[in-house]
C-alpha positions as CSV (number, residue, x, y, z in Angstrom):
1,M,0.0,0.0,0.0
2,I,1.1,3.6,-0.7
3,R,-0.2,6.8,0.9
4,V,-1.0,9.7,-1.3
5,E,-2.9,13.0,-0.9
6,V,-5.1,14.5,-3.6
7,V,-5.6,18.3,-3.3
8,L,-7.9,20.8,-5.1
9,A,-7.5,24.5,-4.1
10,W,-10.2,27.0,-4.6
11,P,-9.9,30.7,-4.0
12,D,-11.8,30.4,-0.7
13,R,-11.1,26.8,0.4
14,V,-9.0,23.7,-0.1
15,E,-10.4,20.2,-0.6
16,R,-8.0,17.3,0.2
17,R,-8.2,13.6,0.6
18,A,-5.6,11.3,2.1
19,L,-5.7,7.9,0.5
20,E,-4.2,4.5,0.8
21,L,-3.9,2.9,-2.6
22,A,-2.4,-0.3,-4.0
23,E,1.2,-0.3,-5.2
24,G,1.2,0.7,-8.9
25,A,-1.8,3.0,-8.6
26,T,-2.0,5.8,-11.2
27,V,-2.8,9.5,-10.9
28,A,-6.2,8.8,-12.6
29,E,-7.0,6.1,-10.0
30,A,-6.1,8.5,-7.1
31,I,-8.3,11.2,-8.6
32,A,-11.2,8.7,-8.9
33,A,-10.8,7.4,-5.4
34,A,-10.6,10.9,-3.9
35,N,-13.9,11.8,-5.6
36,L,-13.5,15.6,-4.9
37,P,-16.3,17.8,-6.0
38,G,-15.2,19.9,-9.0
39,S,-12.3,17.5,-10.0
40,A,-13.9,16.8,-13.4
41,D,-13.5,20.5,-14.3
42,C,-9.8,20.5,-13.8
43,P,-7.9,20.5,-17.1
44,A,-4.5,19.4,-15.7
45,V,-2.8,17.6,-12.8
46,A,0.5,17.9,-11.1
47,V,2.5,15.7,-8.7
48,H,4.5,17.7,-6.3
49,G,4.1,20.8,-8.5
50,L,5.3,19.1,-11.8
51,L,2.8,18.4,-14.6
52,A,1.8,14.8,-14.7
53,R,0.0,12.4,-17.0
54,L,-3.1,10.5,-15.7
55,A,-1.3,7.2,-16.4
56,Q,1.7,8.2,-14.2
57,V,2.3,5.6,-11.5
58,L,2.4,7.1,-8.0
59,E,4.9,6.6,-5.3
60,D,4.4,6.6,-1.5
61,N,3.8,10.1,-0.1
62,D,3.0,11.7,-3.5
63,R,0.8,14.8,-3.5
64,V,-1.5,14.9,-6.5
65,E,-2.6,18.5,-7.3
66,L,-5.7,19.1,-9.4
67,L,-5.1,22.3,-11.4
68,R,-8.1,24.6,-12.0
69,P,-8.6,26.4,-15.3
70,L,-7.0,29.9,-15.5
71,L,-9.4,32.7,-14.8
72,A,-7.5,34.9,-17.3
73,D,-5.1,34.1,-20.1
74,P,-1.6,35.4,-19.0
75,K,-0.8,36.4,-22.6
76,D,-4.0,38.6,-22.8
77,N,-3.1,40.2,-19.5
78,R,0.4,41.1,-20.8
79,R,-1.1,42.5,-24.0
80,R,-3.6,44.7,-22.1
81,R,-0.8,46.0,-19.8
82,A,1.5,46.7,-22.8
83,A,-1.4,48.6,-24.6
84,R,-1.7,51.0,-21.6
């Protein structure tokens, strides 16, 4: 068994689940087991802050971070600032 944590941060709160999964469990399996509300809306995932694939095999004490969509495109923000 391995222990992992799945985290989804919102502007006003943080949802997290500590899980025990079988050796060889993937990121996708951890997300499904955590069953966090809003996780289906997350376009990307990271493990310890590094982008990860859903098929990536997890190790003991990994932290799976569900990444929310950006509220604003950084490129558009830079263009607006440059136009001022």
